N, C-alpha and C positions, 0 to 999 in steps of 0.2 A: 459828351452832354449829360448833366446829372439826370439819374432816373426821377421820375416823381414819386412820392411818399405815399404809398397805398396802406390804409389804416384797416385791419382785420379784427373781427369779433369770432369767437368759436374757433380761433385756430388750433385749439387743443382736441378739437372734436373730430368725427369722423369724416364729414365734409369738409368743414373748415381747415383741417389737418391737410388734406389733398390740396386745397386751393393754395394755401401757403406755401406748399412744396413747388407748386406750379409756378408761382410768383417768384419765388428764390430763383428757380433754375432760368427764370425769364430775364434775369438781372434786375427787378424790381427792388427797391428800397419798401421793405415790409417791417411795419410796426403792429403787434398783436396784443390783443388783450387776453391777461392769464389771472387766475385767481391765486396762483402759487409761484410762478416763474417771473424773473425779472431781469434785464440784461439782454446782451447779445447771444443768442444761442443758434448755430445753424443757419446763419444768415438772416435770422429774425430779431427784431428788437422788440422783447418782451416788456409789456407794460402791466405791472401788477396792480390788479384791481379787479373791479366787477360792474355788471350793467346797472348796479344800485348805487355806485361810489361816480357822482360827477366830476369830481377832481381827476380821478384816472380817466374818465372818457374824455375830459378835455385835453388831458396829456395825450391820449391815443390818437385823437384826430388832427392835433396841432401841425399844420403845415402840409396837411393830405390833401390831394386833389380828388382822391377816389376813396370811398368807404364803402367794405363789403361786409355786410353784417349778417352772419350764420348763426349766432349764439342763439339758444332757443330750448325751452324745455318739450321733450317728448313724453315725458312723464309726470303724473300728478294724481292727487288723491281726491281733488276738487276743482271747480272752475278757478277759482281764486289764486290756485297755485300755478295754474297756467297762465293766467291774466299777469301776475306779478311778474313775470319773466317775458313772457311772448310780447305782451300789450305795452307794459309799463317801461320794461328795459329796451323795448325797441324805438318807443317815442324818445326815451332819454338819449339812446344813439343819434337819431336823427335831429335832435336839439343841438347836441354839441356838434354835429359837423355843421349845422348853419351858424352856429356862433363862431365857428373857427374862421370864417371869411375866407378859407381858402378851397373848401370843397365845391366840387364842380359835379359830381356825380354820385348816387348813392345806389348799390345793389342790394336788394333786400332779398334774401334768400327765405321763400317762403314755403307751402306746400301746395300741392293739388287738393289737399283736405280743405284748403279755403274756400273752394269752389262751392263746397256744401258747409256753411258755417253751421246749421242745424245739427248735423250730424252728433256732433261730440265737443266735450269742453276745448280739447286741443284745437279742432277744426274752427270752432267760435275765436277762437285766441289768436290764430293765425290769420284770419280774415280781419277782426279787429286791428292786429298790428299794422297790414297792410295799410288800413285807411289812417292809423295814427303816424306811421311815417312818412306817408304824402303830406298830411296836413303841417307835420312838424317841419318838414324839409323847407317849406316855403318855396323859394324860386330854385332850388336845386331840383337838378331831373334824378327822378327817381324810376329806376327799374325793377321790376318784381319777376323773379322767378318762382314758378310753382313746379317744381319735379313731383314727379310721381315716387312710388317706392323707390328709394337709391339702395342700392346694394353694390358691395366691392371689397376690398381688403380692408381690414379693420370694423367693417360692420358686424355687429352682434345680433341684430333682429331677425335678418332674413336667412343669414347663413344656416340655422338649423332646419329650417323649411327646405332648403334646397340638398343639404346633405341628405334628410331622410328621402326625399323625391329620388336622388341618385340610388338610395338603398333600396326602393321599389315601394315606398310609403308614401302617399300623398295624403296630408291633413287638409281636408277641406272645410272652408268655412262659408257660411251662407249658402245661397242657391246654387245649383248645379250648372244655371246657365249663365252666371255671373260673368263679368270681363274684367280683368286686371290690365295692369300696365307696369312696366318697371323701368328703369334708366341705370346705366352702369356709374358707379361715382367719376370713371375716368372720362366718360362722355360729358357728364355733367361740369366737371373741372374744365374741359374743353370748351365749353359752352361759354363759362365764364370768361376763359381767355379770348374767345371771338368776340364777347362783349366788351371788354377791355380796348380791343384794338378798333372796334367801330365807332365811328362819330355818329351815334343815334341822335336824331333831331328830334323824336318824340318819345318821353317815358312811356312805359306799357307794360302790361301784365303779360308774362309768356309762359304758357304751360310747356313742359318739357317730359319726353319718354323717349324709348329707344327707336320710335317710329314705326313698330310693327302695326299695320294697319287693322283697326280692329281690337288691339290689344291681344291679351290670352284669355283663352276660355280654361275651365278647369281640365276639360278634355284635352285641351291642346297641350297644356303644360305636361300632363301625363304621357302623352303621345312625344312630346321631346324627350321625356327622361327616358321613357323606354327605348326610343331608338339609340340613345346613348349607351345606357347600360345593356342593351340586347337582351331585355328580359320585361316581361309585364311590371306594371306599377298599381299596386292596388291602393283604392282609392277608401279613405275613413273619414267619413263625413261626421262634423260635429255640428249638432242641431241648434240652433239659435236659442232655443229654451236652455238648451244645457250649458252652452256657452255664458249665457248670461247668470245660470247659477253659479258657475265657476268664477266669473269675473265677480259676483256680488260677495262671494268668500273671500277673494283676493283683495277686494278693495276693504272688507273689513278687517282683515288681518292687517293690511296696509296703514289703516286709523289708528289700530291700537298699537302699532309700532311707531307710527307718525313716520312711515315709509312713503316713498313716491312709486305706484305701480304702473306698470304699462298697461296690464289688462284691468280694465275697469268696466262698470256697467255702462259709462259713457262710451268708452271706446269700441262696445260691440256695434253700435250703430254705423260706425265707421269700416269696422272690418267687414261686415256683412251687406255693404252697400253693393248693389248691384252692377254698376257702371264705373268704372275707374280707367275708361279710355281717354286719350287726349289726344291731341294734335301740335305738331312742331310747325304747322305752316307761319307762324307769326316770328318766332325767334329766328327761323331759317331765313325768311324774306329781311329781316333787320339785321342779321348778323354774317349769313353763309353758312353757319353751323349746321351741320348733319351727323347725328348720333353713327359710330361705327362699329358697336358693341351690342349685338342681339343677343338674347337670354341664350339661346341653342349654344352659339360659340362659348358663353361665359360658363356655362354648365360643362361644356366637353373640356375647355381649357382649365375649368377649376378656378376661374377669375372671380372667387368671392372667399 
């Protein structure tokens, strides 16, 4: 029996690349969007194009029964730059999927940041993107994944923080009593696999973390790292006013050079938010997925 075609955006990225490899390993026919590649490579049929190109999106989703949308912007110097990719791009993907006439399900990879759209340009764009996809998809069932901070092989954002932690230095942002949560990219990909294998009756929004009850406190993170390295971990707090000042300079330089920075004055609210904990109850009930990699194990085995 011929495997159904799955269309994927963001297949060249950190999360999307891991999903693409999982799909190929499972025997699925994968068609992925790329700005630079075209043709068959490592079991993936690459369609050259972008989220701005309606023709390449139509080619991407043609005949596909499932669309997994992972592409998005995590850096930007203003709200408009995030909206252009995360909101407008997501809407075009959903519109193309609906116009194809073959798509039955869409998985939209969002972010836990969308739970608090008031915090940052990025958070607002992820929330707005969710609404646009649901609206544009029409009768197609849309499931939305909201993973918390994702880390693992290929990640460039969390890796330096973990490396410093294991060297005995914790760079702390925000209040000392803040609570964080994480999910390993291998677990997130497993959640996608479970979603594909589950005949979901009702589309929904699913928050995703590694399942640690109450998340992680800064003190708890230092304790984990201290146990692993068998030595104390020194905390270096960066006050919110200082972080805002650094972000302001970074943003000014980025605007001058027309670059897209990660740290901006908008991002500070997100980075210093007091509660990023979440529950896997909904996704586990719907698909049977449970995370397997806690942060302690990932740090011990250097799975990042």
